[in-house]
DSSP file (Angstrom, degrees, kcal/mol; ACC not computed):
  #  RESIDUE AA STRUCTURE BP1 BP2  ACC     N-H-->O    O-->H-N    N-H-->O    O-->H-N    TCO  KAPPA ALPHA  PHI   PSI    X-CA   Y-CA   Z-CA
    1    1 A X              0   0    0      0, 0.0     2,-0.0     0, 0.0     0, 0.0   0.000 360.0 360.0 360.0 135.4  103.5  136.8   36.5
    2    2 A X     >  -     0   0    0      1,-0.1     4,-2.1     4,-0.0     5,-0.2  -0.221 360.0-111.9 -74.4 163.7  104.2  135.6   40.0
    3    3 A X  H  > S+     0   0    0      1,-0.2     4,-2.4     2,-0.2     5,-0.2   0.888 116.6  51.8 -62.6 -40.8  101.7  134.4   42.6
    4    4 A X  H  > S+     0   0    0      2,-0.2     4,-2.5     1,-0.2    -1,-0.2   0.888 107.5  52.5 -67.7 -36.1  102.3  137.4   44.9
    5    5 A X  H  > S+     0   0    0      2,-0.2     4,-2.5     1,-0.2    -1,-0.2   0.937 110.4  48.4 -61.4 -44.8  101.8  139.9   42.0
    6    6 A X  H  X S+     0   0    0     -4,-2.1     4,-2.3     1,-0.2    -2,-0.2   0.907 111.0  50.7 -61.2 -40.6   98.4  138.2   41.2
    7    7 A X  H  X S+     0   0    0     -4,-2.4     4,-2.4     2,-0.2    -1,-0.2   0.895 109.6  50.6 -64.0 -39.5   97.5  138.4   44.9
    8    8 A X  H  X S+     0   0    0     -4,-2.5     4,-2.6     2,-0.2    -2,-0.2   0.905 110.0  50.0 -64.6 -40.6   98.4  142.1   45.0
    9    9 A X  H  X S+     0   0    0     -4,-2.5     4,-2.2     2,-0.2    -2,-0.2   0.898 111.0  48.6 -65.9 -39.6   96.2  142.7   41.9
   10   10 A X  H  X S+     0   0    0     -4,-2.3     4,-2.3     2,-0.2    -2,-0.2   0.913 111.4  51.1 -63.4 -42.1   93.3  140.8   43.5
   11   11 A X  H  X S+     0   0    0     -4,-2.4     4,-3.0     1,-0.2     5,-0.2   0.924 108.8  50.8 -60.5 -45.3   93.8  142.9   46.7
   12   12 A X  H  X S+     0   0    0     -4,-2.6     4,-2.4     1,-0.2    -1,-0.2   0.912 109.4  50.8 -60.1 -43.9   93.8  146.1   44.7
   13   13 A X  H  X S+     0   0    0     -4,-2.2     4,-1.7     2,-0.2    -1,-0.2   0.921 113.6  44.9 -60.1 -44.1   90.6  145.1   42.9
   14   14 A X  H  X S+     0   0    0     -4,-2.3     4,-2.0     2,-0.2    -2,-0.2   0.930 112.6  49.8 -68.8 -44.3   88.9  144.4   46.3
   15   15 A X  H  X S+     0   0    0     -4,-3.0     4,-1.1     1,-0.2    -1,-0.2   0.879 107.5  55.9 -61.5 -36.8   90.2  147.5   48.0
   16   16 A X  H >< S+     0   0    0     -4,-2.4     3,-0.7    -5,-0.2     4,-0.4   0.925 106.9  49.5 -60.6 -44.2   88.9  149.6   45.0
   17   17 A X  H >X S+     0   0    0     -4,-1.7     3,-1.6     1,-0.2     4,-0.8   0.887 105.2  58.1 -61.4 -39.0   85.5  148.1   45.5
   18   18 A X  H 3< S+     0   0    0     -4,-2.0    -1,-0.2     1,-0.3     3,-0.2   0.741  89.2  73.7 -65.2 -22.4   85.6  149.0   49.3
   19   19 A X  T << S+     0   0    0     -4,-1.1    -1,-0.3    -3,-0.7     3,-0.2   0.773 102.2  42.5 -60.5 -24.2   86.2  152.6   48.4
   20   20 A X  T <4 S+     0   0    0     -3,-1.6     2,-0.2    -4,-0.4    -1,-0.2   0.669 131.9  11.6 -99.5 -20.4   82.5  152.8   47.4
   21   21 A X     <  +     0   0    0     -4,-0.8    -1,-0.3    -3,-0.2    -2,-0.1  -0.757  55.3 179.9-160.8 110.5   81.0  150.8   50.3
   22   22 A X        +     0   0    0     -2,-0.2     3,-0.5    -3,-0.2     2,-0.1   0.498  50.3 106.6 -93.0  -4.2   82.8  149.8   53.4
   23   23 A X  S    S+     0   0    0      1,-0.2     5,-0.1     2,-0.1    -2,-0.0  -0.409  79.7  14.6 -76.6 151.4   80.1  147.9   55.2
   24   24 A X  S  > S+     0   0    0     -2,-0.1     4,-2.5     3,-0.1    -1,-0.2   0.897  70.2 170.9  58.1  48.9   80.0  144.1   55.5
   25   25 A X  H  > S+     0   0    0     -3,-0.5     4,-2.7     1,-0.2     5,-0.2   0.911  73.0  49.0 -58.9 -47.3   83.6  143.6   54.5
   26   26 A X  H  > S+     0   0    0      1,-0.2     4,-2.4     2,-0.2    -1,-0.2   0.902 112.0  48.9 -63.3 -40.5   83.8  139.9   55.3
   27   27 A X  H  > S+     0   0    0      2,-0.2     4,-2.3     1,-0.2    -1,-0.2   0.922 113.1  47.4 -63.3 -44.0   80.6  139.1   53.5
   28   28 A X  H  X S+     0   0    0     -4,-2.5     4,-2.8     2,-0.2    -2,-0.2   0.886 110.7  52.1 -64.6 -38.7   81.8  141.0   50.4
   29   29 A X  H  X S+     0   0    0     -4,-2.7     4,-2.3     2,-0.2     5,-0.2   0.916 109.0  49.6 -65.7 -42.4   85.2  139.2   50.6
   30   30 A X  H  X S+     0   0    0     -4,-2.4     4,-2.0     1,-0.2    -2,-0.2   0.933 113.7  46.0 -60.0 -46.2   83.5  135.9   50.7
   31   31 A X  H  X S+     0   0    0     -4,-2.3     4,-1.6     2,-0.2    -2,-0.2   0.897 109.1  56.2 -63.3 -40.5   81.3  136.9   47.6
   32   32 A X  H  < S+     0   0    0     -4,-2.8     3,-0.4     1,-0.2    -2,-0.2   0.941 110.9  42.6 -57.5 -49.1   84.4  138.2   45.9
   33   33 A X  H >< S+     0   0    0     -4,-2.3     3,-1.3     1,-0.2     5,-0.3   0.837 108.6  59.3 -70.4 -31.2   86.2  134.9   46.1
   34   34 A X  H 3< S+     0   0    0     -4,-2.0    -1,-0.2     1,-0.2    -2,-0.2   0.828 106.1  49.6 -63.7 -30.1   83.1  132.9   45.2
   35   35 A X  T 3< S+     0   0    0     -4,-1.6     2,-0.4    -3,-0.4    -1,-0.2   0.350 105.7  68.7 -91.1   6.0   83.0  134.8   41.9
   36   36 A X  S <  S-     0   0    0     -3,-1.3     2,-1.1    -4,-0.1     0, 0.0  -0.962  71.1-139.2-128.9 142.4   86.7  134.2   41.0
   37   37 A X        +     0   0    0     -2,-0.4     2,-0.4     2,-0.0    -3,-0.1  -0.788  46.9 156.7 -96.7  91.4   88.6  131.1   40.1
   38   38 A X        -     0   0    0     -2,-1.1    -2,-0.1    -5,-0.3     5,-0.1  -0.960  46.6-110.1-123.4 131.6   91.7  131.9   42.1
   39   39 A X    >>  -     0   0    0     -2,-0.4     4,-2.2     1,-0.1     3,-0.7  -0.269  33.6-115.9 -57.0 146.6   94.3  129.4   43.4
   40   40 A X  H 3> S+     0   0    0      1,-0.2     4,-2.8     2,-0.2     5,-0.2   0.849 112.0  54.5 -56.9 -41.0   94.2  129.0   47.1
   41   41 A X  H 3> S+     0   0    0      2,-0.2     4,-1.9     1,-0.2    -1,-0.2   0.844 109.9  47.4 -67.5 -31.1   97.7  130.4   47.8
   42   42 A X  H <> S+     0   0    0     -3,-0.7     4,-2.5     2,-0.2     5,-0.2   0.918 112.8  49.5 -70.2 -44.3   96.8  133.6   45.9
   43   43 A X  H  X S+     0   0    0     -4,-2.2     4,-2.7     1,-0.2    -2,-0.2   0.909 110.7  50.7 -58.7 -44.5   93.6  133.9   47.8
   44   44 A X  H  X S+     0   0    0     -4,-2.8     4,-2.3     2,-0.2    -1,-0.2   0.931 113.0  43.4 -62.8 -47.7   95.4  133.4   51.1
   45   45 A X  H  X S+     0   0    0     -4,-1.9     4,-2.4     2,-0.2    -1,-0.2   0.922 115.8  48.7 -67.0 -41.8   98.0  136.1   50.5
   46   46 A X  H  X S+     0   0    0     -4,-2.5     4,-2.9     2,-0.2    -2,-0.2   0.919 111.4  49.2 -62.5 -44.5   95.5  138.5   49.2
   47   47 A X  H  X S+     0   0    0     -4,-2.7     4,-2.7    -5,-0.2     5,-0.3   0.892 109.9  52.1 -63.8 -39.4   93.1  137.9   52.1
   48   48 A X  H  X S+     0   0    0     -4,-2.3     4,-2.4    -5,-0.2    -1,-0.2   0.929 111.7  47.0 -60.4 -45.4   96.0  138.4   54.5
   49   49 A X  H  X S+     0   0    0     -4,-2.4     4,-3.0     2,-0.2     5,-0.3   0.942 112.6  49.0 -61.0 -47.9   96.8  141.7   52.8
   50   50 A X  H  X S+     0   0    0     -4,-2.9     4,-2.4     1,-0.2     5,-0.2   0.940 113.6  45.0 -60.1 -49.8   93.2  142.9   52.8
   51   51 A X  H  X S+     0   0    0     -4,-2.7     4,-2.5     1,-0.2    -1,-0.2   0.916 115.6  48.1 -61.4 -42.8   92.7  142.1   56.5
   52   52 A X  H  X S+     0   0    0     -4,-2.4     4,-1.6    -5,-0.3    -2,-0.2   0.915 111.9  48.1 -65.2 -43.7   96.0  143.7   57.4
   53   53 A X  H  < S+     0   0    0     -4,-3.0     4,-0.3    -5,-0.2    -1,-0.2   0.924 114.1  46.9 -63.8 -44.3   95.4  146.9   55.4
   54   54 A X  H >< S+     0   0    0     -4,-2.4     3,-0.9    -5,-0.3     4,-0.3   0.926 113.9  46.7 -64.7 -44.3   91.9  147.3   56.8
   55   55 A X  H 3< S+     0   0    0     -4,-2.5    -1,-0.2     1,-0.2    -2,-0.2   0.748 124.2  32.7 -73.3 -21.2   92.9  146.7   60.4
   56   56 A X  T 3X S+     0   0    0     -4,-1.6     4,-2.8    -5,-0.2    -1,-0.2   0.170  82.6 119.0-114.7  16.4   95.9  149.1   60.2
   57   57 A X  H <> S+     0   0    0     -3,-0.9     4,-3.3    -4,-0.3     5,-0.3   0.858  72.5  51.9 -58.1 -41.5   94.5  151.6   57.7
   58   58 A X  H  > S+     0   0    0     -4,-0.3     4,-2.2     2,-0.2    -1,-0.2   0.938 114.0  44.2 -61.0 -45.4   94.6  154.6   60.0
   59   59 A X  H  > S+     0   0    0     -3,-0.2     4,-2.1     2,-0.2    -2,-0.2   0.939 115.9  47.7 -61.6 -47.4   98.3  154.0   60.8
   60   60 A X  H  X S+     0   0    0     -4,-2.8     4,-2.7     1,-0.2    -2,-0.2   0.929 111.8  49.2 -61.5 -47.0   99.1  153.3   57.1
   61   61 A X  H  X S+     0   0    0     -4,-3.3     4,-2.9    -5,-0.2    -1,-0.2   0.883 109.6  52.6 -62.3 -38.3   97.2  156.3   55.9
   62   62 A X  H  X S+     0   0    0     -4,-2.2     4,-2.1    -5,-0.3    -1,-0.2   0.895 110.3  48.3 -63.6 -39.3   99.1  158.5   58.4
   63   63 A X  H  X S+     0   0    0     -4,-2.1     4,-0.9     2,-0.2    -2,-0.2   0.947 113.3  46.6 -64.9 -48.4  102.4  157.2   57.2
   64   64 A X  H >X S+     0   0    0     -4,-2.7     3,-1.0     1,-0.2     4,-0.6   0.938 112.7  50.6 -58.6 -47.4  101.4  157.8   53.6
   65   65 A X  H >< S+     0   0    0     -4,-2.9     3,-1.0     1,-0.3    -1,-0.2   0.880 104.6  57.3 -59.2 -39.8  100.2  161.3   54.4
   66   66 A X  H 3< S+     0   0    0     -4,-2.1    -1,-0.3     1,-0.2    -2,-0.2   0.724 113.7  39.1 -68.3 -19.5  103.4  162.2   56.2
   67   67 A X  H << S+     0   0    0     -3,-1.0     2,-0.9    -4,-0.9    -1,-0.2   0.359  95.1  88.3-109.9   4.4  105.5  161.5   53.1
   68   68 A X    X<  -     0   0    0     -3,-1.0     3,-1.4    -4,-0.6     2,-0.2  -0.810  68.3-151.5-108.7  95.9  103.2  162.9   50.4
   69   69 A X  T 3  S-     0   0    0     -2,-0.9     3,-0.1     1,-0.3    -3,-0.1  -0.426  76.6  -2.8 -66.4 132.0  104.0  166.5   50.0
   70   70 A X  T 3  S+     0   0    0     -2,-0.2     2,-0.4     1,-0.1    -1,-0.3   0.615 111.4 102.1  64.5  15.1  101.1  168.6   48.8
   71   71 A X    <   -     0   0    0     -3,-1.4     2,-0.3    -6,-0.2    -3,-0.1  -0.953  57.6-154.2-132.5 114.8   98.8  165.6   48.5
   72   72 A X    >>  -     0   0    0     -2,-0.4     3,-1.7     1,-0.1     4,-0.7  -0.648  27.3-124.0 -78.1 143.5   96.1  164.7   51.0
   73   73 A X  G >4 S+     0   0    0     -2,-0.3     3,-1.0     1,-0.3    -1,-0.1   0.853 111.0  59.6 -59.0 -34.6   95.3  161.0   51.0
   74   74 A X  G 34 S+     0   0    0      1,-0.2    -1,-0.3     7,-0.0     4,-0.1   0.715 105.3  50.2 -67.5 -18.9   91.7  161.8   50.3
   75   75 A X  G <4 S+     0   0    0     -3,-1.7    -1,-0.2     2,-0.1    -2,-0.2   0.515  88.0 103.5 -96.3  -7.0   92.6  163.6   47.1
   76   76 A X  S << S-     0   0    0     -3,-1.0    -5,-0.0    -4,-0.7    -3,-0.0  -0.398  88.1 -90.0 -72.5 152.4   94.8  160.9   45.7
   77   77 A X     >  -     0   0    0      1,-0.1     4,-2.8    -2,-0.1     5,-0.3  -0.357  37.5-120.5 -58.3 141.7   93.5  158.7   42.9
   78   78 A X  H  > S+     0   0    0      1,-0.2     4,-1.9     2,-0.2     5,-0.2   0.891 111.9  47.6 -55.3 -44.1   91.7  155.6   44.4
   79   79 A X  H  > S+     0   0    0      2,-0.2     4,-2.2     1,-0.2    -1,-0.2   0.941 113.1  48.0 -64.1 -47.2   94.0  153.2   42.6
   80   80 A X  H  > S+     0   0    0      1,-0.2     4,-2.5     2,-0.2    -2,-0.2   0.921 110.9  49.9 -61.0 -45.7   97.2  155.0   43.7
   81   81 A X  H  X S+     0   0    0     -4,-2.8     4,-2.2     1,-0.2    -1,-0.2   0.869 112.6  47.6 -64.6 -35.5   96.1  155.3   47.3
   82   82 A X  H  X S+     0   0    0     -4,-1.9     4,-2.2    -5,-0.3    -1,-0.2   0.841 109.5  52.1 -76.6 -31.6   95.3  151.6   47.5
   83   83 A X  H  X S+     0   0    0     -4,-2.2     4,-2.4     2,-0.2    -2,-0.2   0.923 111.6  48.4 -63.7 -43.6   98.6  150.6   45.9
   84   84 A X  H  X S+     0   0    0     -4,-2.5     4,-2.9     2,-0.2     5,-0.3   0.916 110.1  51.1 -62.6 -43.6  100.3  152.7   48.5
   85   85 A X  H  X S+     0   0    0     -4,-2.2     4,-2.4     1,-0.2    -1,-0.2   0.929 111.4  48.1 -58.7 -45.5   98.3  151.2   51.3
   86   86 A X  H  X S+     0   0    0     -4,-2.2     4,-2.3     1,-0.2    -2,-0.2   0.931 114.7  44.5 -62.1 -47.0   99.2  147.7   50.2
   87   87 A X  H  X S+     0   0    0     -4,-2.4     4,-2.8     2,-0.2    -2,-0.2   0.900 112.7  50.4 -68.2 -41.2  102.9  148.4   49.8
   88   88 A X  H  X S+     0   0    0     -4,-2.9     4,-2.1     2,-0.2    -1,-0.2   0.919 110.1  51.5 -63.8 -41.4  103.2  150.3   53.1
   89   89 A X  H  X S+     0   0    0     -4,-2.4     4,-2.8    -5,-0.3     5,-0.4   0.944 112.0  46.4 -58.4 -46.9  101.4  147.4   54.8
   90   90 A X  H  X S+     0   0    0     -4,-2.3     4,-2.2     1,-0.2    -2,-0.2   0.904 109.9  53.6 -63.8 -40.4  103.9  145.0   53.3
   91   91 A X  H  < S+     0   0    0     -4,-2.8    -1,-0.2     1,-0.2    -2,-0.2   0.886 117.5  38.1 -60.1 -37.3  106.9  147.1   54.2
   92   92 A X  H  < S+     0   0    0     -4,-2.1    -2,-0.2    -5,-0.2    -1,-0.2   0.860 132.9  18.3 -81.1 -37.5  105.7  147.2   57.8
   93   93 A X  H  < S+     0   0    0     -4,-2.8     2,-0.9    -5,-0.2    -3,-0.2   0.556  96.0  89.3-121.2 -10.5  104.5  143.6   58.3
   94   94 A X     <  +     0   0    0     -4,-2.2     3,-0.5    -5,-0.4    -1,-0.1  -0.812  44.3 176.3 -95.5 107.1  105.8  141.3   55.5
   95   95 A X  S    S+     0   0    0     -2,-0.9    -1,-0.2     1,-0.2    -4,-0.0   0.632  70.5  61.1 -85.8 -14.0  109.1  139.9   56.9
   96   96 A X  S    S+     0   0    0      2,-0.1     2,-0.5     1,-0.0    -1,-0.2   0.458  93.3  68.9 -95.3  -1.0  109.9  137.6   54.0
   97   97 A X  S    S-     0   0    0     -3,-0.5    -3,-0.1    -7,-0.2    -1,-0.0  -0.972  81.9-121.0-124.4 129.9  110.1  140.1   51.2
   98   98 A X    >>  -     0   0    0     -2,-0.5     4,-2.0     1,-0.1     3,-0.6  -0.326  24.4-120.7 -64.0 146.3  112.8  142.7   50.8
   99   99 A X  H 3> S+     0   0    0      1,-0.3     4,-2.5     2,-0.2     5,-0.2   0.846 112.1  59.3 -59.3 -35.2  111.6  146.3   50.7
  100  100 A X  H 3> S+     0   0    0      1,-0.2     4,-2.4     2,-0.2    -1,-0.3   0.882 106.6  47.6 -62.0 -37.0  113.1  146.9   47.2
  101  101 A X  H <> S+     0   0    0     -3,-0.6     4,-2.7     2,-0.2    -2,-0.2   0.912 109.8  51.9 -70.4 -42.4  110.9  144.0   45.9
  102  102 A X  H  X S+     0   0    0     -4,-2.0     4,-2.2     2,-0.2    -2,-0.2   0.931 113.3  45.2 -57.5 -46.3  107.8  145.4   47.6
  103  103 A X  H  X S+     0   0    0     -4,-2.5     4,-2.3     2,-0.2    -2,-0.2   0.919 112.3  50.5 -66.0 -44.3  108.4  148.8   46.0
  104  104 A X  H  X S+     0   0    0     -4,-2.4     4,-2.3     1,-0.2    -1,-0.2   0.908 110.7  49.7 -60.8 -41.9  109.2  147.4   42.6
  105  105 A X  H  X S+     0   0    0     -4,-2.7     4,-2.5     2,-0.2    -1,-0.2   0.913 109.9  50.7 -62.9 -42.7  106.0  145.4   42.7
  106  106 A X  H  X S+     0   0    0     -4,-2.2     4,-2.4    -5,-0.2    -2,-0.2   0.900 110.2  50.4 -62.3 -40.4  103.9  148.4   43.7
  107  107 A X  H  X S+     0   0    0     -4,-2.3     4,-2.5     2,-0.2    -1,-0.2   0.919 110.8  48.6 -63.6 -44.3  105.5  150.4   40.8
  108  108 A X  H  X S+     0   0    0     -4,-2.3     4,-2.0     2,-0.2    -2,-0.2   0.901 112.3  48.0 -64.1 -41.2  104.6  147.6   38.3
  109  109 A X  H  X S+     0   0    0     -4,-2.5     4,-2.6     2,-0.2     5,-0.3   0.899 111.3  51.8 -65.5 -39.8  101.0  147.4   39.6
  110  110 A X  H  X>S+     0   0    0     -4,-2.4     5,-2.8     1,-0.2     4,-2.6   0.911 108.7  50.6 -63.3 -42.2  100.8  151.2   39.4
  111  111 A X  H  <5S+     0   0    0     -4,-2.5    -1,-0.2     3,-0.2    -2,-0.2   0.909 114.9  44.0 -60.0 -42.1  102.0  151.2   35.8
  112  112 A X  H  <5S+     0   0    0     -4,-2.0    -2,-0.2    -5,-0.2    -1,-0.2   0.888 127.5  25.7 -72.3 -40.2   99.5  148.5   34.8
  113  113 A X  H  <5S+     0   0    0     -4,-2.6    -2,-0.2    -5,-0.1    -3,-0.2   0.589 138.1  14.5-105.4 -12.1   96.4  150.0   36.6
  114  114 A X  T  <5S-     0   0    0     -4,-2.6    -3,-0.2    -5,-0.3     2,-0.2   0.665 100.0-108.3-132.7 -44.0   97.1  153.7   36.8
  115  115 A X     >< -     0   0    0     -5,-2.8     4,-2.0     1,-0.1     5,-0.1  -0.674  38.1 -61.8 132.9 173.8  100.0  154.8   34.5
  116  116 A X  H  > S+     0   0    0      1,-0.2     4,-1.9     2,-0.2     5,-0.2   0.878 126.5  52.6 -62.9 -42.0  103.5  156.0   34.3
  117  117 A X  H  > S+     0   0    0      1,-0.2     4,-2.1     2,-0.2    -1,-0.2   0.898 109.8  49.6 -62.0 -40.3  102.9  159.2   36.3
  118  118 A X  H  > S+     0   0    0      1,-0.2     4,-3.2     2,-0.2     5,-0.3   0.880 105.8  57.1 -65.0 -38.1  101.3  157.2   39.1
  119  119 A X  H  X S+     0   0    0     -4,-2.0     4,-2.5     1,-0.2    -1,-0.2   0.906 108.7  45.9 -60.6 -41.5  104.3  154.8   39.1
  120  120 A X  H  X S+     0   0    0     -4,-1.9     4,-2.4     2,-0.2    -1,-0.2   0.905 113.5  49.6 -67.2 -41.4  106.7  157.8   39.7
  121  121 A X  H  X S+     0   0    0     -4,-2.1     4,-2.0     2,-0.2     5,-0.2   0.943 113.4  45.7 -60.4 -50.3  104.3  159.1   42.5
  122  122 A X  H  X S+     0   0    0     -4,-3.2     4,-2.7     1,-0.2     5,-0.3   0.914 112.4  51.7 -60.5 -45.6  104.1  155.7   44.2
  123  123 A X  H  X S+     0   0    0     -4,-2.5     4,-2.6    -5,-0.3     5,-0.2   0.918 108.5  51.2 -59.0 -45.5  107.9  155.2   43.9
  124  124 A X  H  X S+     0   0    0     -4,-2.4     4,-1.6     2,-0.2    -1,-0.2   0.920 114.4  41.7 -60.9 -45.9  108.6  158.6   45.5
  125  125 A X  H  X S+     0   0    0     -4,-2.0     4,-2.3     2,-0.2    -2,-0.2   0.933 116.5  47.7 -69.1 -45.2  106.4  158.0   48.5
  126  126 A X  H  X S+     0   0    0     -4,-2.7     4,-2.8     1,-0.2    -2,-0.2   0.858 109.2  53.7 -67.4 -33.9  107.5  154.4   49.0
  127  127 A X  H  X S+     0   0    0     -4,-2.6     4,-2.3    -5,-0.3    -1,-0.2   0.903 109.6  48.6 -65.0 -39.8  111.1  155.3   48.7
  128  128 A X  H  X S+     0   0    0     -4,-1.6     4,-1.1    -5,-0.2    -2,-0.2   0.904 112.1  49.0 -65.1 -41.1  110.7  157.9   51.4
  129  129 A X  H >< S+     0   0    0     -4,-2.3     3,-0.7     1,-0.2    -2,-0.2   0.938 110.6  51.1 -62.1 -46.3  108.9  155.4   53.6
  130  130 A X  H >< S+     0   0    0     -4,-2.8     3,-1.4     1,-0.2     4,-0.3   0.911 107.4  52.5 -58.0 -44.7  111.6  152.8   53.0
  131  131 A X  H 3< S+     0   0    0     -4,-2.3    -1,-0.2     1,-0.3    -2,-0.2   0.758 118.8  36.9 -64.2 -24.0  114.3  155.3   54.0
  132  132 A X  T <X S+     0   0    0     -4,-1.1     4,-2.5    -3,-0.7    -1,-0.3   0.193  82.8 113.7-110.9  14.1  112.5  156.0   57.3
  133  133 A X  H <> S+     0   0    0     -3,-1.4     4,-2.9     1,-0.2     5,-0.2   0.874  74.1  52.4 -59.5 -42.6  111.2  152.5   58.0
  134  134 A X  H  > S+     0   0    0     -4,-0.3     4,-2.3     1,-0.2    -1,-0.2   0.933 112.9  44.9 -60.2 -45.4  113.3  151.9   61.1
  135  135 A X  H  > S+     0   0    0      2,-0.2     4,-2.4     1,-0.2    -1,-0.2   0.892 113.1  51.3 -65.2 -39.7  112.0  155.2   62.7
  136  136 A X  H  X S+     0   0    0     -4,-2.5     4,-2.5    -7,-0.2    -2,-0.2   0.939 111.3  47.1 -62.6 -47.1  108.5  154.4   61.6
  137  137 A X  H  X S+     0   0    0     -4,-2.9     4,-2.4     1,-0.2    -2,-0.2   0.889 111.9  50.1 -65.1 -39.0  108.6  150.9   63.2
  138  138 A X  H  X S+     0   0    0     -4,-2.3     4,-2.3    -5,-0.2    -1,-0.2   0.917 111.4  49.7 -62.4 -42.5  110.1  152.3   66.4
  139  139 A X  H  X S+     0   0    0     -4,-2.4     4,-1.9     1,-0.2    -2,-0.2   0.911 111.1  48.4 -62.7 -43.3  107.4  154.9   66.6
  140  140 A X  H  X S+     0   0    0     -4,-2.5     4,-1.7     2,-0.2    -1,-0.2   0.894 111.4  49.8 -66.0 -39.6  104.7  152.3   66.0
  141  141 A X  H  X S+     0   0    0     -4,-2.4     4,-1.0     1,-0.2    -1,-0.2   0.891 109.4  52.4 -64.7 -38.6  106.1  150.0   68.7
  142  142 A X  H  < S+     0   0    0     -4,-2.3     4,-0.4     1,-0.2     3,-0.3   0.885 109.4  48.8 -63.2 -39.4  106.3  152.9   71.1
  143  143 A X  H >< S+     0   0    0     -4,-1.9     3,-0.7     1,-0.2    -1,-0.2   0.826 106.7  56.6 -69.5 -31.9  102.6  153.7   70.5
  144  144 A X  H 3< S+     0   0    0     -4,-1.7    -1,-0.2     1,-0.2    -2,-0.2   0.758 106.4  50.5 -71.9 -22.8  101.6  150.1   71.0
  145  145 A X  T 3<        0   0    0     -4,-1.0    -1,-0.2    -3,-0.3    -2,-0.2   0.531 360.0 360.0 -91.5  -6.7  103.2  150.1   74.5
  146  146 A X    <         0   0    0     -3,-0.7    -1,-0.2    -4,-0.4    -2,-0.1   0.485 360.0 360.0 -79.6 360.0  101.5  153.2   75.7
């Protein structure tokens, strides 16, 4: 398993914990890493993902919601919604990884932590996001300039 996959899995574990208590994120993150023997490069990428997802969560959730027919984000399984958040963040802000790889990684993580049905659900939403990525990014840039 690659380093980025491990970082994504660590990110998913931490985001899952945050679903139950969102206060004191930095303190919790410090404690999380203290309790794990994780190589520094995995920790760095995971921490980058966590900070990015948290700081852009409203935007990310709006994007996910706009492509998830008949599913409110609040009704999605916790694991699925956090896998989607992670992948949408990477699609928007990770310039060194092709979108196909981001989506494939999200599908693999969904299979491992949620199941085959979740993998199809995640794939469908992320594929729709990918197909509309240019428009999404233009829209976000336009909002940042207002």
